[in-house]
Structures are given as C-alpha cells and as structure tokens.
C-alpha positions as CSV (number, residue, x, y, z in Angstrom):
1,X,53.9,3.8,-74.3
2,X,55.5,7.1,-73.7
3,X,54.9,9.8,-76.4
4,X,58.4,10.2,-76.2
5,X,59.3,6.7,-77.4
6,X,57.7,6.8,-80.9
7,X,60.1,7.8,-83.6
8,X,59.6,6.8,-86.9
9,X,55.7,5.8,-89.4
10,X,55.6,4.0,-92.3
11,X,53.3,6.3,-95.0
12,X,52.7,4.7,-98.1
13,X,55.1,2.3,-97.9
14,X,58.1,3.8,-96.7
15,X,59.6,5.4,-93.1
16,X,60.2,8.4,-92.0
17,X,62.2,8.6,-88.7
18,X,61.9,11.4,-86.3
19,X,65.0,13.0,-87.9
20,X,63.8,13.1,-91.4
21,X,60.4,14.6,-90.9
22,X,61.6,17.3,-88.6
23,X,63.7,18.9,-91.3
24,X,60.9,18.7,-94.4
25,X,59.9,21.6,-95.9
26,X,56.2,23.1,-95.3
27,X,55.3,24.6,-98.6
28,X,53.4,21.6,-100.1
29,X,49.9,22.0,-100.4
30,X,48.7,17.8,-100.8
31,X,47.2,16.1,-97.7
32,X,50.5,14.2,-97.8
33,X,52.3,17.5,-96.7
34,X,49.6,18.1,-94.2
35,X,50.4,14.9,-92.6
36,X,53.8,15.7,-92.7
37,X,53.4,19.4,-91.2
38,X,51.2,17.8,-88.2
39,X,54.3,14.9,-87.6
40,X,56.2,18.2,-87.1
41,X,54.4,19.1,-84.7
42,X,54.1,15.7,-83.0
43,X,57.9,15.9,-83.0
44,X,58.8,19.0,-81.9
45,X,59.4,20.1,-77.6
46,X,55.4,21.0,-77.2
47,X,54.0,18.3,-75.3
48,X,50.5,18.8,-76.3
49,X,48.7,19.5,-79.4
50,X,45.9,22.3,-80.1
51,X,42.7,21.5,-82.2
52,X,39.9,22.8,-82.9
53,X,37.0,21.2,-81.0
54,X,33.5,19.9,-83.3
55,X,31.4,21.9,-80.8
56,X,29.6,18.8,-79.7
57,X,30.0,20.3,-75.9
58,X,29.6,23.9,-77.1
59,X,30.9,26.3,-78.5
60,X,33.9,25.0,-81.4
61,X,37.2,26.3,-79.8
62,X,40.7,25.9,-79.3
63,X,41.5,23.3,-76.8
64,X,45.1,22.1,-76.2
65,X,45.9,18.0,-75.8
66,X,48.7,16.5,-74.4
67,X,50.5,14.2,-76.9
68,X,50.2,11.0,-73.9
69,X,46.5,11.3,-74.4
70,X,46.8,10.8,-78.1
71,X,48.6,7.9,-77.9
72,X,46.1,6.2,-75.0
73,X,43.0,7.1,-77.6
74,X,45.4,5.1,-80.4
75,X,46.3,2.3,-77.8
76,X,42.6,1.7,-77.3
77,X,41.7,1.5,-80.6
78,X,44.2,-0.3,-81.3
79,X,43.8,-2.8,-79.1
80,X,40.8,-3.6,-79.5
81,X,40.3,-3.8,-83.0
82,X,43.7,-5.8,-83.2
83,X,45.6,-3.2,-85.5
84,X,49.7,-4.4,-85.7
85,X,52.4,-4.3,-87.9
86,X,50.5,-6.0,-90.4
87,X,47.8,-3.7,-91.0
88,X,47.4,-1.2,-93.9
89,X,45.4,1.5,-93.4
90,X,43.6,4.4,-95.9
91,X,44.1,7.6,-94.6
92,X,41.5,9.6,-97.0
93,X,39.9,12.3,-94.3
94,X,41.4,15.0,-93.3
95,X,44.3,15.2,-91.2
96,X,42.7,18.5,-90.0
97,X,39.9,17.0,-88.0
98,X,40.6,14.8,-84.9
99,X,39.7,11.5,-87.3
100,X,42.2,12.3,-89.4
101,X,45.0,13.2,-86.4
102,X,44.3,9.9,-84.9
103,X,44.7,7.5,-87.7
104,X,48.3,8.9,-88.0
105,X,49.2,8.5,-84.2
106,X,47.5,5.0,-84.7
107,X,49.6,4.2,-87.6
108,X,52.7,5.3,-85.2
109,X,51.8,3.2,-81.7
110,X,50.8,0.5,-83.8
111,X,53.6,0.5,-86.4
112,X,51.3,-0.2,-89.6
113,X,52.0,1.0,-92.8
114,X,49.5,4.5,-93.2
115,X,48.2,4.6,-97.2
116,X,47.8,8.8,-97.1
117,X,45.3,9.6,-100.0
118,X,43.7,13.2,-101.6
119,X,40.0,13.1,-99.0
120,X,37.2,13.1,-102.0
121,X,33.5,12.1,-101.8
122,X,34.7,8.4,-103.3
123,X,38.2,6.8,-101.4
124,X,37.9,3.8,-103.5
125,X,38.1,5.4,-106.4
126,X,41.6,5.2,-107.0
127,X,42.6,2.7,-104.5
128,X,44.7,-0.8,-106.0
129,X,45.6,-1.3,-102.8
130,X,44.2,-4.5,-100.1
131,X,43.2,-2.0,-97.4
132,X,42.8,-3.7,-93.8
133,X,41.7,-0.6,-91.9
134,X,39.8,2.7,-93.0
135,X,38.1,5.6,-91.8
136,X,35.0,7.1,-93.5
137,X,32.4,9.5,-92.8
138,X,28.9,8.6,-93.9
139,X,29.1,10.4,-97.7
140,X,32.2,8.8,-98.1
141,X,31.4,5.2,-96.7
142,X,27.8,5.3,-98.1
143,X,29.2,6.4,-102.3
144,X,32.0,3.6,-101.6
145,X,29.4,1.0,-100.9
146,X,27.3,2.3,-104.0
147,X,30.0,2.6,-105.9
148,X,32.7,0.0,-105.2
149,X,30.7,-2.6,-103.1
150,X,33.6,-5.6,-104.2
151,X,36.8,-3.1,-102.9
152,X,34.4,-2.0,-100.3
153,X,33.8,-5.5,-98.5
154,X,37.7,-6.7,-99.2
155,X,38.6,-3.8,-95.9
156,X,38.2,-5.5,-92.8
157,X,37.6,-3.3,-90.9
158,X,35.7,-0.1,-91.2
159,X,34.7,2.8,-88.8
160,X,32.5,5.4,-89.6
161,X,32.3,8.7,-88.1
162,X,31.8,12.6,-88.2
163,X,27.8,11.6,-88.3
164,X,24.9,9.4,-87.9
165,X,24.9,6.8,-91.1
166,X,21.4,5.8,-92.6
167,X,19.3,3.2,-91.8
168,X,19.1,2.6,-95.5
169,X,22.9,1.5,-95.7
170,X,22.4,-0.1,-92.1
171,X,20.4,-2.9,-94.4
172,X,22.5,-2.7,-97.3
173,X,25.6,-3.7,-95.5
174,X,24.0,-6.4,-93.2
175,X,25.5,-9.3,-94.9
176,X,28.9,-7.8,-95.6
177,X,31.4,-9.9,-94.8
178,X,34.0,-7.3,-93.4
179,X,32.9,-5.4,-89.8
180,X,31.9,-2.3,-90.1
181,X,31.6,-0.4,-86.8
182,X,29.9,3.5,-85.8
183,X,32.3,5.5,-83.6
184,X,31.2,7.3,-81.1
185,X,33.4,10.2,-80.1
186,X,34.3,13.9,-79.7
187,X,37.6,16.2,-79.9
188,X,37.7,16.6,-76.2
189,X,37.4,12.7,-75.6
190,X,40.8,12.8,-78.6
191,X,38.7,11.2,-81.1
192,X,36.5,8.0,-80.0
193,X,35.4,6.3,-76.8
194,X,33.8,3.4,-78.3
195,X,32.4,1.7,-81.1
196,X,28.8,0.0,-82.6
197,X,29.3,-2.9,-84.6
198,X,26.6,-1.9,-87.5
199,X,26.4,-5.3,-89.3
200,X,26.9,-9.0,-89.6
201,X,26.2,-11.2,-86.0
202,X,27.4,-8.9,-83.7
203,X,24.8,-6.2,-85.1
204,X,23.4,-4.0,-82.3
205,X,22.2,-0.7,-81.5
206,X,24.9,0.1,-78.2
207,X,28.0,1.4,-78.3
208,X,30.6,-0.7,-76.2
209,X,33.0,1.5,-74.7
210,X,36.5,0.8,-74.2
211,X,37.8,-0.4,-70.6
212,X,40.0,2.7,-70.0
213,X,36.7,4.5,-69.6
214,X,34.1,4.2,-67.3
215,X,30.5,5.7,-68.1
216,X,27.7,7.3,-66.1
217,X,24.1,10.1,-66.9
218,X,23.6,13.4,-65.3
219,X,19.6,14.2,-63.9
220,X,18.9,15.1,-67.7
221,X,19.6,11.4,-68.9
222,X,23.0,12.6,-70.3
223,X,25.9,10.8,-70.9
224,X,29.0,12.0,-68.7
225,X,32.5,9.8,-69.6
226,X,35.1,9.7,-66.9
227,X,38.6,8.5,-68.3
228,X,41.5,9.7,-65.9
229,X,44.4,8.6,-69.0
230,X,43.0,11.6,-70.6
231,X,41.6,13.6,-67.9
232,X,41.4,14.2,-64.3
233,X,37.8,16.3,-65.5
234,X,34.8,14.3,-66.0
235,X,33.1,15.3,-70.0
236,X,29.7,15.6,-69.5
237,X,27.8,15.6,-73.0
238,X,24.4,16.8,-74.4
239,X,23.7,13.3,-75.6
240,X,20.5,11.6,-73.9
241,X,21.1,8.0,-73.7
242,X,20.0,4.8,-72.2
243,X,23.2,2.4,-70.3
244,X,23.3,-1.2,-69.7
245,X,26.8,-2.0,-68.6
246,X,29.7,-0.9,-70.2
247,X,27.4,0.0,-73.0
248,X,25.0,2.5,-74.2
249,X,22.5,3.4,-76.7
250,X,22.5,7.4,-78.0
251,X,18.7,8.1,-78.1
252,X,19.4,11.7,-79.0
253,X,20.5,15.3,-78.2
254,X,19.2,17.0,-75.5
255,X,19.1,20.5,-77.0
256,X,16.9,19.0,-79.9
257,X,14.4,17.2,-77.8
258,X,11.1,18.4,-78.9
259,X,8.3,19.0,-76.1
260,X,5.0,18.6,-77.8
261,X,1.5,18.6,-75.8
262,X,3.8,18.1,-72.7
263,X,5.7,14.7,-73.9
264,X,9.0,14.9,-74.9
265,X,10.0,13.3,-78.3
266,X,13.4,12.6,-80.1
267,X,13.9,13.7,-83.6
268,X,17.1,11.6,-84.0
269,X,14.7,8.5,-83.1
270,X,11.9,9.9,-85.1
271,X,14.5,10.2,-88.5
272,X,15.2,6.5,-87.6
273,X,11.2,5.5,-87.8
274,X,11.1,7.3,-90.8
275,X,13.5,6.8,-93.1
276,X,12.1,3.6,-95.1
277,X,9.2,5.5,-96.3
278,X,11.4,9.0,-97.3
279,X,12.5,7.5,-101.1
280,X,16.1,8.0,-100.0
281,X,15.7,11.9,-99.4
282,X,17.6,13.9,-97.4
283,X,15.5,15.1,-94.2
284,X,15.2,16.1,-91.2
285,X,13.1,16.3,-87.6
286,X,12.7,19.2,-86.2
287,X,9.8,21.4,-84.2
288,X,7.9,24.5,-85.1
289,X,6.1,26.6,-82.0
290,X,2.3,25.9,-81.5
291,X,-0.1,27.4,-79.0
292,X,-1.8,24.6,-78.3
293,X,1.4,22.1,-77.7
294,X,4.0,24.5,-77.5
295,X,5.9,22.8,-80.0
296,X,4.4,20.3,-82.7
297,X,6.6,18.0,-84.6
298,X,7.7,19.1,-88.4
299,X,9.8,17.4,-91.0
300,X,12.1,19.5,-93.0
301,X,12.5,18.6,-97.0
302,X,13.9,20.0,-100.0
303,X,11.7,17.9,-102.0
304,X,8.0,18.6,-102.0
305,X,7.9,14.6,-103.5
306,X,7.2,13.5,-99.9
307,X,3.6,13.5,-99.2
308,X,2.8,12.7,-95.3
309,X,-0.6,11.4,-95.1
310,X,0.6,8.7,-97.6
311,X,3.8,7.9,-95.0
312,X,1.0,8.0,-92.4
313,X,-1.0,5.1,-93.3
314,X,2.2,3.4,-93.3
315,X,3.4,0.8,-90.4
316,X,6.3,3.7,-89.1
317,X,6.0,3.1,-85.7
318,X,4.8,6.2,-84.6
319,X,2.7,7.5,-81.8
320,X,0.1,11.0,-82.8
321,X,2.7,12.7,-80.8
322,X,6.0,12.0,-82.6
323,X,4.5,11.4,-86.3
324,X,5.3,15.3,-88.5
325,X,2.2,17.4,-88.0
326,X,3.7,19.2,-91.0
327,X,6.2,19.6,-94.0
328,X,8.2,22.5,-94.6
329,X,10.5,22.7,-97.8
330,X,13.4,24.5,-96.7
331,X,17.1,24.1,-97.9
332,X,18.4,21.9,-95.6
333,X,22.8,23.5,-95.1
334,X,25.1,21.2,-93.9
335,X,28.5,21.9,-91.4
336,X,32.0,21.2,-92.9
337,X,32.1,17.7,-91.5
338,X,28.2,16.6,-93.0
339,X,26.2,17.2,-90.6
340,X,23.2,18.5,-90.5
341,X,22.4,22.4,-89.6
342,X,19.1,22.0,-87.4
343,X,16.7,24.4,-87.3
344,X,13.8,25.3,-85.3
345,X,10.7,27.0,-86.5
C-alpha cells in the first residue's frame, strides 16, 4: 500500500477526506485539534514526517521518517493483530509521540474508527463506547485495571508501550479474557517491531518479531534490528537480549549493567525479582562506587518503610552478588513519558 493512496479517515464515527482535512483551521488546542494538525502534515506534499526520538539509542534528536515507513509499520501491526474496518480504537496518548502518531496511521491503513480522547492517567473514565483496540502507557494500564476492571477487560486487544509493566500488574491480568501485549520498539523503528503476550495461555517472556524484521546480536549481545522496508541500514540498540528463532527476551540495558566484583548483573532483572516484596512502592536498582567491588548494587526508594534485611530473608531468588547491599532514600525522577531516570552514585 502506497501512502499516497490513503485519502480518508474515520474519527469519532465521522469520515473525513484528505481535502476536508487540508482546509481545516489550525487554531484549536484540544487533542483532536492536534490529531488534525498531524493529518494535515501527513496529507501535504512532503514525503517525510519530522519526529523527535526518545533517546533509546542515544541523545534525543529530531529525525525525518518517510511516510511510506509509517504505512509499512502500520500494516505490520494491523496484520498481526487482525485490525480491520470493524475495529473501534481509542486514541488516548499524545499524538506528538510516535505511539500516538501510529494509532492515527493505523486508522488510515486499516480503515478503522478512531475515537479521540484527551490524554489522561485514567483514559476509561469517560469511555462509554465499545472499544476493540487501545494503546496505553504502563501507568494508564494500571489505573484502568484498578479503577475500571470491567471496562478494561472488555477491550479485545490492549498494547502497552513507553516503559516496562510491573510484576504486580502481570499477576493481576493473568486471568483476564482479553489479550494484553507489551510492545518493543522505538522512534527509529517507527514504533514497535514486535509484541509480547502478557496474559492467558500464550503468555511469554519473549517478544515475537513481526515477519518484516530480522534480528541478531552484536559483540555486546545487544539487539540489532534489520527491516529493509523501513531503512537500508540496521539499527543497533543498547538492549541486551536472548534470541530464540524470530523472538527475543529483553535482559537489560547495556548502559545500566552493573559490574560488581567482576560479575555483571542486570538492574531490570533484579527489579523483577524484588518487585513482589516492595509493597507496591516505586523503586529502582542502580550502582554506587565501591573500593572493593568496583560497583555495589543499591536500591533507590522514596519510602524508608522497606527494610532490606527483611527482604533478604524472603525467597527472592537473587544471588549474593545481585542482592542490594544498601538502600538509598532519594526522590525518583521520571521522564515526560513516565520512565524512571536512573542515577548512579
């Protein structure tokens, strides 16, 4: 499908043509106005769309992505999830991010009805329509599950991106009848390259890569992504992975790895093991310089109610190298998209 063939979109149960969108005024400040501003840039004469990267593969920067690459990415997701004209999707994440943009382009490609709502931490608060497909951040997903569990389970397909979901959330959704996925991707790959099923009989720790992509590892065991339809060059990530056929398991970020006494440990894996014992508190694992070990593993929390010695006696499954040697009480800063800003000490 060529991007030039796309000429209309259905938004909030009403169809809009390319011609109608191009003559719309630009002075509104709602999320719906943002969507139409994006669509005006999509339907203009330029072949590319400028986007801001998140910094996953380096410092944040503005890059230019061909419109055809958006279409190819949308087709990958729509084919995999079987999204078609009968789908009703809820857009409740900002369209300035690649995830929001792709929800719009999927509506163009699949012909589905896109319900546009102002982004909020509780997107199901005012949702009275039957929704088949939604993209959420981890925070939105947790709030939806906690406050509107019946409505959340009625959404056939849920994709969660922008950060990792907690082990607590994973346990809470185990028995839900809808299908919930974690996404893996970045701006440079024009949204996700694959999905991991979080619940039901197909639950897995491995991301299934879409057929259009191929994956490998470099000398640091970091994921390398190739997709000829998106780029002639491969994309090397900082994500250390285990590969099995056309799927992979995320182990941790290369720049987060802690070398403690000559043993390399992954903060993300430690966090996963410790999460059940943290009483729902936000925390993260990082390192602190140590004369004997080089780096020692430390736990950062805003709450001093967690007692490490008590956690140490639990069945956490961590080795002595991986278990935190110290806990620091610090303010945990978040990025604009809700990811923890990790600090080393």
